[in-house]
N, C-alpha and C positions, 0 to 999 in steps of 0.2 A: 850558508846555503840551507834552504828549507828541507826538512826530512819528510818524505811522503810515506805514511804508514797505512794508507787506505787498504792496500792489498799485501798479502804475504809475498815476500820475494822468493824466487826459485834459485837464487845464487847459492852454489854449494859452499860448504865450509871445508877448510883444509883438513880438519879432523874427520871428515867423512870418508877419507881414504883409509880403508881398513888395513892397508899394508904399511901405514905410517908407523915409525918406531924411533927409538933413540932418546937422547937427553932432552931435546926440545919438547917432545911429546910428554915425557915424564914430568918435566917442570910445569907444562901447561895443565896436566891432569891434577897435579898437586895444588896449583894456584887456584884452579876452578873450585876444588874441594874447600880450600881455605876461605875463599870469598863466599861460597855458599854457606859455610858455617857462620861467618861473621855477619852475614845479612839475614840469618835466620831461616835459610832454606831447609836445613836438616830438621829444624824444629817443626816446620810446616808439615813435612812428610811424616814425622814421628807423631804429631797430633792426629793426622789422618789415620794412621795405623791404630792408635789408641782408641779412636772412635769406632773403627771397624771391629776391634777386639772386645769392645765393652761387654758384649753378651756372648763372647766366644772364647773365653779364657780357659775353659776346662777341657779343651780337646787334648788328647794324648800328645799330639805334635801339631804345631802350627807352622806350615811351610809358607815362607815369604820369598818371592822372587823379585829381584831388582833388575829391571831391563835398562841397559846402558849404564852399567854400574860404575864405570870410570875406575878410579883407584880404590873403590870399595869403602869409601868413607861412610856412606850412609849405612851400609851393612854392619860396619863396626859400631856405629852409633846404636843400631838396633840390637846388636849382640849385648852391648852394655845395658841397654834398657831391659832386655829380656832377663838378664842375670839379676838385675835389681828387682824386677817385678816377679821373679821366679816363673817365667813363662817358658814352656818347652818349644823353643824356636828352632826351626831348620831354615837356614838362610842361604839362598843361592843367587850369585851374581852372574848376569849374562852380559857379554859384550862381544861384538864381532871382530874386535882387534886383538890378536893373540898377544901382542906386546903389552897392551893395556891389562889383559887378564894376568899375565905374569907379574906385572908390577903390583896389581891388587893382591895377588897371592903372597908376595913378599911382605907387603905391609900388614897382612892379616895372620901372620904366624902367631900362634897363641890364642886364636879365636876358633876353637874346634867346631862351633856351630855353623861356620861359614864355609861354603865351597863355591867354586867358580867354574863356569863353562863358556868356552869360546864358541859362539853359535850365531848363525844368521837367523834373526827372528822370523824371517819369511820361509824358513826351511821346515821340513816335516818334523824334525826332532823337537823343535820348540813348539810347534803346533800341537804336539801330543803331550807336552809337559803339563801336569796338573799341579795346582797350588791353591792355597787358601786366599792369599792376598798377593796381588801383583803391584809393584811400584814402578813408576816411570817419572824420574826426576830430571828435568832439563834435557830430555831426550826426544819427546814427541815432536818438537819443532823441527827436528832434522828431516822429517818426512813430508812428502806431498799428501794432499787431501785423500787421494785414492788409497795410498799406503796406510794412512791413519785409520781409515775405515776398516781395512783388513786387520790391522793391529788391534783395534778396539773389539772387533768381532772375536778374535782369538782370546783376548783378555776376558771378555764377558763369558765366553764359553767355558774357559778352563779355571776361572777363579770361583771358589765355593763361597767365599765371604765377601770379597769386594776388590775395588781398584782404587789406588791413590795416585793421582797425577799432579805433579807440581811443575808448572812451566811458566814461561815468560809472557808478560803483557807486551804487545807491540805498541810502542808509543814513542813520539819524538822526544819527550822529556826523559824517558828511560835511556834512550840513545845518547842524549847529551850528558846525562849523569854518568853513564858508563865510560864515556870518553874521559871524564874526570877521574874515575876509579883507575883507569889504565895508568894514569900518571902517578896516583897515590901508591898503588901496589906494584909499580914497576913491571907491568906485564910485558912478556916478549911479543914480538911482532905477530906471531901466529895467534896468540891468545887475544890480542887487541883486535885483529881482523875478524877472527871467528866470533868473538863476543859481540861485536857490532852487527855482524851478519845474523847471529842468533836472535837478536832483538827484532830485526826486520823479518825474521821467519817465525816470530812469536805469534800470539793470538789476541783477538778481541773476544770479549765475553760472549757475544752473540754467536761467534763461530763455534765455541765450545758447546753452547746450548744447541746449536744445529747438529753437531756431531751426536749429542745425547739423544736428540729426537730421532735422528736417522738410525741410530743403533738401538732404539727402543729401550733406553735406560729408564726404569720406572721410579727409582729412588736414588736421587743424586743431589749434591750441592756443588755450586761453583762460587767461590768467594775470592775477591781481590785481597791480596795480602802484600805487605811490604816485603821485599823491595821489588815492586812491579811484577808480582807473581800472581798466578791463579792457582788456588788449591781446589782441585776437582776430585771429589770423593763419590764413588759409586758403590751402593750397597746392593748385594744380590738378594 
């Protein structure tokens, strides 16, 4: 059956239920993180952070917020990078699911530069949170267009250095290849279903360009990267 990727789907994902918890969710979070590592997703985000920090390494503290942090894998990668580069990082993970935050905290014991907050990013507390860099890895596609505009407005207002977004390209080929990955990695039913829905909720490059124009981003790059990702960096 042909896959229609002309428009983004509004089909919700199982993981969009913020009350979800338990072994199945924990396994899904860890599998997503592992696949993201193997396909180079963490590297794309790290490259974006490095570019933003190129001329901003001498600040007394560099606060980086990861929205939709999942099991905290990206933050731990950043903590190790910061230690290697001797960067004074303060890392904050944000997720609306309390179980997910608890799992991330358990995995991040021994990483003193990382803290976590269970928050709705549309709430007042998050809208008032200031940071130097905000990350959004495989999270933006969970939202509708009007919600994305709101999120980007908050990001652009509260980030002093910039924004790094790493998200999925919506394409039939990506959809078919992910079906193969499901078999290779033995993903559970929730991960399989959500992964395929995620691709259909992903983006075309022109859509990200339109968001950039609408939000008046003056200095940004949008680049296609393997595996069917867009790396979107915004400099303030």
